[in-house]
C-alpha positions in Angstrom: -76.2 -29.8 -17.2 -76.3 -32.5 -19.8 -79.5 -34.4 -20.3 -79.9 -37.7 -22.1 -83.3 -38.7 -23.4 -83.7 -42.3 -24.6 -86.5 -43.6 -26.8 -87.3 -46.7 -28.8 -87.7 -49.4 -26.2 -90.6 -51.8 -26.2 -91.6 -55.4 -26.4 -90.7 -57.7 -29.3 -90.6 -61.4 -30.1 -87.4 -63.3 -30.3 -85.7 -62.7 -33.6 -87.2 -59.3 -33.9 -85.5 -55.9 -34.1 -85.6 -52.6 -32.2 -83.8 -49.3 -32.6 -83.0 -47.2 -29.6 -82.2 -43.5 -29.8 -80.6 -41.2 -27.3 -80.4 -37.4 -27.7 -78.0 -35.3 -25.6 -78.7 -31.7 -24.8 -77.1 -29.1 -22.6 -73.5 -30.0 -23.1 -70.8 -27.4 -23.0 -67.7 -29.5 -23.7 -66.7 -32.0 -26.3 -68.0 -35.6 -26.2 -65.5 -38.3 -25.6 -67.9 -41.2 -26.0 -71.5 -42.1 -26.1 -72.8 -45.6 -25.6 -75.4 -48.0 -24.2 -75.4 -50.1 -21.1 -78.1 -52.5 -19.9 -79.2 -53.9 -16.6 -81.4 -57.0 -16.3 -83.2 -57.8 -13.1 -80.8 -59.1 -10.5 -77.7 -58.5 -12.6 -75.1 -55.8 -12.8 -75.1 -53.1 -15.4 -73.1 -54.2 -18.4 -71.7 -52.6 -21.5 -73.7 -53.1 -24.7 -71.9 -50.8 -27.1 -69.9 -47.6 -27.1 -68.8 -45.2 -29.9 -65.8 -42.9 -29.3 -65.4 -39.4 -30.7 -63.2 -40.7 -33.5 -65.8 -43.2 -34.6 -64.3 -46.3 -33.1 -66.8 -48.8 -31.6 -66.7 -51.4 -29.0 -69.3 -54.0 -28.2 -70.1 -56.4 -25.4 -69.4 -60.0 -26.4 -73.0 -61.1 -26.1 -74.3 -58.6 -28.7 -71.4 -58.7 -31.3 -72.8 -59.3 -34.8 -76.4 -58.5 -33.8 -76.3 -54.9 -32.5 -74.9 -51.8 -34.2 -74.1 -48.5 -32.6 -74.0 -45.3 -34.6 -73.9 -41.6 -34.0 -75.1 -38.4 -35.6 -72.7 -35.8 -34.4 -74.7 -32.9 -35.8 -77.7 -34.0 -33.6 -75.7 -35.2 -30.6 -77.7 -38.4 -31.0 -76.6 -42.0 -30.6 -78.5 -45.0 -32.0 -78.5 -48.7 -31.2 -79.9 -51.0 -33.9 -80.7 -54.3 -32.2 -81.4 -57.3 -34.5 -81.9 -61.0 -33.8 -83.1 -60.1 -30.3 -83.1 -62.9 -27.7 -84.9 -63.2 -24.4 -81.6 -62.7 -22.6 -81.5 -59.2 -24.2 -84.4 -58.2 -21.9 -83.2 -55.4 -19.7 -83.4 -51.7 -19.1 -81.1 -50.0 -21.5 -79.3 -46.8 -20.4 -77.6 -44.2 -22.6 -74.3 -42.9 -21.3 -72.1 -39.9 -22.3 -68.7 -39.0 -21.2 -67.3 -35.6 -22.0 -63.9 -34.0 -22.1 -63.7 -32.9 -18.5 -64.2 -35.8 -17.9 -67.7 -36.1 -16.6 -70.2 -39.0 -16.9 -73.9 -38.7 -17.6 -76.7 -41.3 -17.7 -80.2 -41.4 -19.2 -83.2 -42.5 -17.3 -83.3 -45.8 -19.2 -85.7 -47.4 -21.6 -87.1 -50.9 -21.2 -86.6 -53.7 -23.7 -88.5 -56.9 -23.4 -88.0 -59.9 -25.6 -90.5 -62.7 -25.2 -92.8 -64.9 -27.2 
């Protein structure tokens, strides 16, 4: 059973930066993609960024140019560098993994709060 453990959330002022990490363990098949989604109170979960097995990335429109997703294949870890944070980035951020079966896995979420 795949487990995803996120870390790096917290509180920051507008304009600040945070780096999220997500470590995958327990997988027994290849990873198709790893990524980050977020859900703000009263809103639907939305794509933040995803990185495919070949390295191609895709970002949600609201974070393009501010967030960067990267992956360490040797460590089965995905990172999300978040710069120029805005109050509207406040949400619970969830790590996601899809494997080659395909199956889909979610982390427990890490909270990001951006306020002055």
